[in-house]
N, C-alpha and C positions, 0 to 999 in steps of 0.2 A: 216694573223693570229687576225681578231679581234674578239670582244663578250668574250674574257678567260675569263673576271674577274666578277662572280657575282656583279647584283646591288646589291648596301650598303641602307641600310632602311635609313629612314628620321631621323639625328642623336636625342641618345636621349641623356638625360640631362646634364648629365659626357662630358663635354667638351671633344673631339674627336674620343668619341668613333664609331668607327662601328663598325656594325654587318654584317657576307655577309650573304646572303643566304640559308639555312640548311635545309638540308633534316629530321632532328629530333626537334620533336615539345621540346624535352628540351632547347635546345639554345636559345628561343624564352621566355628574361627574361628582366627584367627591366634591364636597363644602368648599366652595375659595377660600383665603388669606384675608381676612378684615380688609379694608375697605383699606385704611389707611397703609395699606403697604401695593410694593408692586404686583399686579393681577397676571400672573402666569397662564390663566385663560385668556384675557383679553388680547397676547402676544400672541397665545396657540390662536386664535381667531383671525387674526391679521396676517398672520403664516398663509393661514387659508384665503385670504383675501374675502375674509365672511364679517358682516357687520355684525356691531354689540351697540342691545338696547341694556343698559344699564343702568338702573333706580339703585336708590344709598339716601338716605334721612340723611335730612339737611348736616352737617355738619359735623361729617362724616369722613372727609378727605376723598370725594367724591378725585376732584382735581389729579392730585397727587397719581391714585389707583391708575388712574385713565393714561394718565399721559404718562407716567414713568416708561411701561410699555411700550408705548405705542413710538415714544423716541428712539427706546433701547432699539426695537424694532429698525424704523426708521433709517436707524444712521448704520445697521449690520445690512439690509438691504439696500441702501446707496439711496433713498426717499426720503421727500420731505414732512416732516407733521407738523400741521396746522390746525388753533386750537382757536375755538370762535364762539363769541355768543353775542349777546345783543344786550346784553346791561353793563353798564360801564365799570359800576364798581366791580364787576368780575374779572373784566382787563383790569383794571388792577388787584384783584389778589393774581392775576395769569402774572402779573408778574412779578408776584412776588416769589410766588413758587419756580418760574422761572431763572428768580437770581438763587435760588435758595440752589437749585440742581447745577448752576450752573459756580457756584462757591467750590461747589465737590467734587462736579465734572463740567470741563470746559468746555460749553455748546454756542454754538452762533448762534444768536436771535434775535428778531426784527422785529417789534411794538408797530405794524401800517394800521394809518389811520388814509381816510377820505381826504381827497386835494383839499375839498375846499376847507378845510381849520391847518393848513398844509404851509400854501400857496403865501409866500412874502410882496408881492403885490396886488395876490385879490383879484386877479381874475376867473371868468368861467372855464369851464374843460374845455370847447373849441375855439378858445383866442390863448388858447393855455396851450395846445394843441399847435399850431401855428405859429407860436413864438418860438416855441420849441425847435419846430421844425425851418425855419430858418437860421435860425439862430446856430442849428448844427451846420446847416449851407454855407453858412458866414465863413465859420472853423475848417472846416473842408477847405471852402477856395485861402485861403491862407495860410492849411500847414500845407495846399497844391506851391503859392505859392514861395515859400518856404523852401521847398524844398526842387523849383526852378531853381532860386533866384542861387542855391548848394549850386544847382547842376551849372547852369549859367559861369560862375567862378574857373569850376574845376574849365569847363570850354575858355575861359577866356586864356586862364592862365597857361592850357595848350598849344592856342593860335599863335599864342606867345613866341614858343617853342618852336612856328613853322608850321605848326599843323593844321592846312588847308580847310578840307574837310571839319576839321574844328570848327574853325575859324566862319565856315556855310554852317553849323548845323547850332554855333551863337548869337548867326543875327533868327533863326528861328524862336526861340528860346527868349529872348527880347522881347519878339513881338511877343507872344504868350503872355510873357508878365509883364508886358501893358495893356493888353488885355485882360486877366487877371484885375491888377490895379483897379485899375478902371471899374470893371462887377463890383473889387471890394468897397469900394468907395459911396457907389450905387448904392449897395445894398443897408451902408449903414445909416448914409444917409438916410435914403429914401423908404429904405424896410423895418418892418419894428422887431427887433431884437430883445430877448430878455437877458440884463447885462449879468445873473444870480446865475441863471442859466449854462453864459457864454465864459462864468470863471467857474463855476465845474467840469467845463470840457478842458478848459488850460492852465488853470493851477494843479495843484498835487493835492493832491486827494486821500495821503499816507495818511496826514495824521489824524483826519477826523474816521477812516474806516480803522484803523486803528481804537480808538476811543472810545468809535459804536461798539468792535466786537469786545472788546474787554469788558463789558461788564454787560446787561440785558436795560435799556434807553429808552426812557418813555418816548411819547413825541414832544411833548411839549420839549424837554432837552435836548432830542436831536432837532428841532426849531431852534431851538435858543442859540445852540451853539453854532448851527448854520449861517444862522440869522447874526451873527457875533464874524462872521465868518464873510458872510458875502458870497454863499452857494446858496441855494435853493435844497433842501433839507429832501424833500422830499421825490426831487430826481434823483439823490445820489440815493437815497434808498429804492430807489429801482433800478440804478444802477449798478444799484453792487449787492441786489441778496442771494444774485443766483448763487442754486445749495449748501445756503443756512438749513440749519439742524431744525428750528424751528420757526416758524410767523406766527402772532399773536393777530389778530383782527376784530373783523367783527363780519354778521352776519349778513354784510351787503357785497363782500368779496369772494362769497362762494354761492350766493344762491341767486344774485343777478347775471345772466348770462356774459352779457358784454362785460362787464368787469372780472368778473372768472376769467374766461380766455386773456384776459390782461395780465391777469394778479398769477395765472401758469407762468405766461410766459417771461413774465416779473424772476418770479423762482427758477426759469430753465428748465421747468419740469410738465410730461407733461402731466395729464391727470392718471392716468393709472401710477404715478409715481406719488402720486400726494394720499397722505392716512389723517382724515379729519376727525378732528376731535369737537362735538358739537357739544356746550354745557347750556341749560338751560332750555333742553331739547325738548322742554314743552312748548314750548312756544314756536319753533322752528315751520310749524306748520301756518300758523296768523300770519308767519315775516315769509313764508314764499307768498300767500293768498296777493300780500304788496306790490311783492317785488313783479309779480301776474300781472299785475293791475294794470290799467292805461285808461289816459286819461286824453279829452281834447279838450279846451275853454273857450268857449265863447269869446273870445279876446282874440283868440291865436285864428279864431276864421275869420276877425277884424281885420285883423294883419294881413289874413293871405290874400282877403277882397280888396283892399290898398294897393298888396303888390301887384295882385294882377292886370290891375288900372292901370298899374302904373308900367309892363310892360310892352315892351316889343314886341309882339313875337306873336307870331301863330297858333300858338297855342294857349295863349293866353285865354281865348273868350273862353273854348269849350273849358278851358281850368275852372277860372269863372261862374262858370255856368255850372257847374257842379258841387264847386265851395259855398257857393251863395245856395243853392238847394238845404245843403243841407245846412247851413245858419241860419236860413229860415223856420225849420224846421225844428233843428231845437230853438228856436224862443217858441216859436207853436205852441211843443209840446206844451211846453211846464207854463207858458201863460194860460195852456188850457187845463191845469189842473188845478188855477187858484181858486176854488170859493168865495164866500162874502169874504173880505176878511182876508188871508192867505196871503195878498201880497206885502199889504204893510208888516204883518207877520215873522214874516222873515229876514232872520239872525245873522250875523255875520259867518256862521261856519255852517258848510257845506250842508242841502238837507235834499234825502234823497225822492223822485220823485219817482213814482210806479210808470213803465213804461215796457214791460216784460207784457207777454202776452202766454195763456195757455196753448193758443191755437193758433198756428203761422206766426207770421213777420212781431217783432214790436212794436210801440205805437209811435218811434223814434223814426223807426228803419219805415212806416206803412207812411208817414207826412212826410219824410223826404223823397219818395216814390213820385208820388203824389203834388210835393214842387218843384221836379226834376221837370225840365222840359228840351227836347233835346232829341240826339240820333241816338243813343243809348250810353249810359252814367259810367260802362265798363270802360268803353271807347275814353268818353272825357276823362277818366281817373286814370287814365293809362298817359295823355295827352299831359296830367296835370304832373304826374309821379315825374318824368319825364322832364317837365320844365320844370321839378324843382329840383332837380338831384341838377338839372344844369345852373339854372341861381344861383343853389346851395354852393358847389364848385366856382364862378362867379367870384362870389361873398371874399370866400377864403382866399382869395386870389389874390383880390384888394387890400385885403391884409398882409394880404402878406406882402405886397410890394408898397405899403407904407402909406395908401390912398388912404385907409381909413383906420380910426384910431380903437376900435371895439370892431370884433367878430362881428358881422351879423347876423344873426338866423335869417331860417329862410319859412316863416311862416305856413309856405304855400306849400311844401313837402311835407312839412310835417300832419297837417291837414288834411291833404293826400291819402297821406301812410294811412293815417289810420280812422279815411271813414272806408276806404276798402276793406282793411281789416275789419272793421265794424260790419261791415256789409255781408262779410267771409266766416267770421264768426262769431257774430249774436244770437247765429241760430244751430252753435255747436249746442252738447250737451257740457251741462260744467260753468257752462259761461252764462252770467246774468249783465243784461245788459240793463244801464239804470241814467237817468237827468239825475244832475244834480243842479240846486241852486243856492245862493246866498247874493248876500248885501253887500254893494263893495261905497268906496264915493261919490260915486256918478246911478247906482240905483241897481239895479236886481239884475244877477249873470247866469248862463249857466254852462254849467259841461255836461258833457258825454261820458262818458264809463263804461270801462270792457270787465267786470269785475268777475276775473277768477274764482268760483266755491269751491276747487281739489287743487288741495296745493300740490297732491303725488306731481299736476305737472306738471312744476318746477322740482322739484326732492327727487324723483327717478332718475332722470334721465344720469341727475347728480350722480346717484347714488348708483348708480349702475358705471359711469365714469369712472371713478375714485378704485384705487386702490382697496380701501377699505374706509369703515366711518366710525363712531365711537358715539353714540346718542347720550347723551350722561342727564340725571336732575333725577329732583328728588321725590314728580312726580311723573312716571312714563308706563307704570300701570295704567287702566288691561292691556300690555302687552299687545293683542293683537288689535286691536283699535289702532295705537300707531302702528304699527308692518302696515296695517289696510290705505292709514290716510296719506304715510307716507312715501307708501307703495315700496316697502322692502320687504325682500325675499327672503325667508327660512335665518333670517340673525341670531345670533344668538341673546339669551337674555336670559339678565342678571336681576336680579330685587336680594337687597339689606335692606330688613328691618331694624327698626332702632338700635343703635349698638351700645348706647349708653344704659346707666341701672334703673332699672324698671323706678323701684323704687323712689327714685328723685323726679317722676315728671307723672301729675296724673290728668286726664282730660276726661273732664264734667260734657254731657248732651243735660242742658237745660230744658223743662218740660212746658217750660211759653209755646203759645199759640204762633200757630205759624204765621213767618212775615209775609204775608201775600202782599204783593202790589197794591191789591185792590182793599186790602184790610190795614194796609201802616196809616190810616190817617185814624183809626178808632181808638177813641182814645181809653178806654180799658187796655187793647194792648201797647197802646205805649207806656201804659204804667207799668204793667206787666216787665215790657222786655228790658225801662226804665231803673227798675227796680233791681234788678237781677246784677245790670251793667258795674250798677253805683255798689253794690252788693261785692261784684268779683275787684270791682276799686278799692272800695273798702279793706276789705281782706285778703290785701296783696302787701308783703314788708320791701315796698320799694313803685316801681313804677309800671304801666299795665299799657297797652295795645290792644286801642278797639276798631277794630274793624269791620265794616256794612258795608250792604249790598250799592252804595253811591256814592256822593257826597253830599245830596242832598238829608242823607239817609244821616251821615255822619256830622251835620249842622244841626240836624232836628234832634238831635241825641244829646249833642256838643250841648245847647242852648239847654235843655233840660235838665241835665248834670249840674248837682245843687251839692255834691261832695267835697275834704276839706282835702283830697289832692289836686294838684293844678294841673288846670283843661287847656290841651294845645290842639288848635284846629286846622289841618291837613285841608289848604284849599285847590283846588285847579286852576290849572292854567300859574303856580306860583312857583320857584324852586323850592322843593324837601329837603332838601341838604342842610340849611340852612337851620328848618325845622326839627331834623334829628340829632343835631346837636344840641340848640337846647334841649328839648326832650332827654338827649340821653346826659346829659350834665344835672339834667333834677334827679334829689330824688324819692321823689313822691307828689308823681304826674303821670295823666293818662294823656296816652294820644285817639285823636277819633280820628278817621279818616277811610279813605275809600278802596276796599278788593282790587278796585281798580284802580290803581293809582300805584307808584313808582315804591312805595314803599314796602311792597306786599308782598312784594317775595328778590329774591337776590340781593338782600339788604342786612345784616347781621343787628342782633339784638343780644348781645353777647353777657352774661353772667346781669351785674348790676344793673343797664340798662333797660331792662324787662325783666323784670321777670312771670308776670301773668299777660297772655294773649287771649281777649276774647274776639268772635267770632260773631256780628248778630244777619241772622238770616242768612240766606243759601245768596251767594246773590248768581245769579243769573241771567245771563245778557240781554239784554235789548232785545226784543221777540219783534225786528222789524220786518218788515219782506226783502231784505237783504239776506237775513239770518235765516228764511224761509227757503230761500232759491239754495241754502245752504245744504238748508235741509233734504230736500228735494235732490240734492245730486246723489248726496249719500244717502241715501232711499234706493235712487236709481242702480251708483255703482257697487255698494253693502245691503239691501234689502234682502238678499236672496240667501246671506249666508245671517241674518240678523234680523228679529223683532224691531220693529219700531229703529231702524238704524241712523235714521235722519237723527231722529230726538236725541238719540243715546251720543252719536259721535259726535254733534254740531254744540251741542246743548248740553245736557246732561255732563261726561266726564271729565269736557274744558270747566263749565262751575268746579264738580269735585275738585279737581285738580286745584283750582284759585283757591279755594278753601285750607286743603292742605298746604300747600304755599304760605299760607298766613302762620299757619298753626304752627310752621319751621320754624315761624324768627324765634322762638324762647329755644329754651334748652340744648346749647350747639356744644357741647363737650362733656367730658368724665365729672367735672367735676360741675354745671352747670346746673341747674336746676329749675324748680316752674310750672306752674299751672296751666295747662290750652281749654278753654270755655265754647260751647256752640251754644248757645243759644236761639233755639228754634224745634221746635216739637218735629219736625224734618228728619232732625238727625239722631232721638233720640230709638233706639232697639226694642223699647215696649210698644211707640207706637207704629212698629214699621205693617203690621198688617192691615192697622183701620185705617191709615195712610195710605196705605197700594202704594201707585204711581206716583201718589207725590213725594214720596218717602226718600228721601238720597241716601239713607243709610247701607241698605245694599251695593252701593259702589263706592263704598271707601274697599280700598286693601285685606282683607278677611285679619288676619294682626293687627291691624289698624282700629277695626272696628269693634276687634275684643276688649282695644282700653277703651273704652267709651262706658261710659259710668255714665246712666239715667238719674235724675234727681231732680226732683219741683224745685222750683225758683228761689220758696222760704228756707231750702235744706242747703242751700249754698254755701253762702256763708260758712257752715259749719263744718261744711267738709272742709272749704281752703285753706281756714285756720284749723283744724286739724293737722292737716297735711302738711304748712309752714312751721308747728309748731313742733311736730318730730323732727324736724330740721335744722330748728332750734334756728329761725331767721327771724326772729325778730327779736328789733337791739332791744327797746323796752318791753312795756305790759301790751303785748295785743288785745285787740279791738276786742270789747265783752259784743256773742252773739248778740 
């Protein structure tokens, strides 16, 4: 698996600039300015409506280097810049960057968050929509009433002056006023309205917007200000963000087609007027898969069956026929998958049941066709969809009219729409049909899921619509893989290597036995790996981060550790921020965590927060049937251009990116210093030929693997001691080797 990275050109004058070979002559440019400065080549790409792939080492100022030209061009061209991430800490960083820009040159910025975290009365999206529409209708009726009252007074004055036509017209206006008053009273008494949104529409909100745009406000600040004023902050944002300079949001606002359409409408922009900057862009592919994936729970099917039993409509019988058949097929499929003891072993998290078939229909579709009895499932589905749409309209109207206190969902519509899509899409390339099971209080339940293997199904249409995008990350290379996976065409590619002094960092690849999953219980391997970890911690003048392929491995070596430093264990399902704060407040500690956890990327451990980072093993994802489906999809899409494309695109490159992200948690400024330790022979240069395809050394960018120093486990401590001693890092006497 060698030779996958393009050969770098000779470094240009700007320190650390690395420009991969490109098929486009437009990429053959002189060296850009350092990333902490606004980048003229990004602006030029935006003018050309060209996407940008921008890789820069952690801590080198990619945000400002990308955001500044995006904002500058957007304001000049009458467009809006949107910067987005899926990491909460990065959102906070964006806010600080935007505030710094605003202090120098005023920009209208809004930080947008989903309705669920900003709703003052805690209602769902559908309920909110109905409340909003009913409230707006009430306000419009009241405004019309006020206008008619003014007209009635004018006509009264004219009739008193002897104008007979005015007197006649006044009578008609008076009747209309009576009707409106009756309607308003009925609306207030019988229908649901939102008092906060009512205040939005009727109160003077100029002070709120003046405050909002005086600085860059966080969602928490907006919520608090609106709550105190008895307003709805979320709706105020929606109604007041048209034509802003910058929007800060999460991936959902761009990757979800329905949310994206609404979001752009609120911005008052067409897609071609949006310049999007994606931070941590190596995560876009996995996030796109999540947004493209659809599920249907057994509980929803049960709700649809109950709903149809109570429905007095000729279409209810054929609709129930098809819904019940799919529900029966779902249960029969997962029940048939259980061997001895499997049902008892089902946990609270969703577990996959394989239904995909290499030939023909998947098992669930086959079971559905066998369970269905009728004139034709397509016709019954059509009836179910039509009936579901009508019932959904009835539920909305009942909520509008105040007949119900909540906006009832329509499980028939949800179920019918999913079954219709399942029967169409489950056979399409790149779609992976799967059944899931989990344990609830009532027993084992199932769900059907259409998993989208190819992220470009979501991202390619998005990037084609937008004016341009800048995708930035510390781990975007190899660029050709990113281009293929996301569906980018001829982007400008830029890569900055380490910008900080090389003498202030070391990267050691420790020649311990490979930590294959099948060998992790080997006592000899545990002793070798545990010894290397202990030495790395002991010869660090400060805190050490230790990352493992899983939480289970982190816990294993946490319990094995017997050194003097204080050990901290990050556990799944436990909020990590408090643990992180305790760890960085210490001055001689080691944190054991997973490479797949929240502390492996998007989190800074600057200066004394952590001096050494240790990556133990190669963090391959769990290679289950779902991952095999992704590999097959990549093989089918890219296999003609790349050998073993499925493994390379779906497993190896994301795994190496995960490792590189972890290594970037330390040495994040020119004055910072530290050691990065890779514990596993698969990272070494010396073993790359012997290990063959098992070696991951060739998958690192050339300049990064060029800094890997192969070292035997017993020599690691000496190397670290010498490095930190040269930097005079020890407060007292250093440890003896």
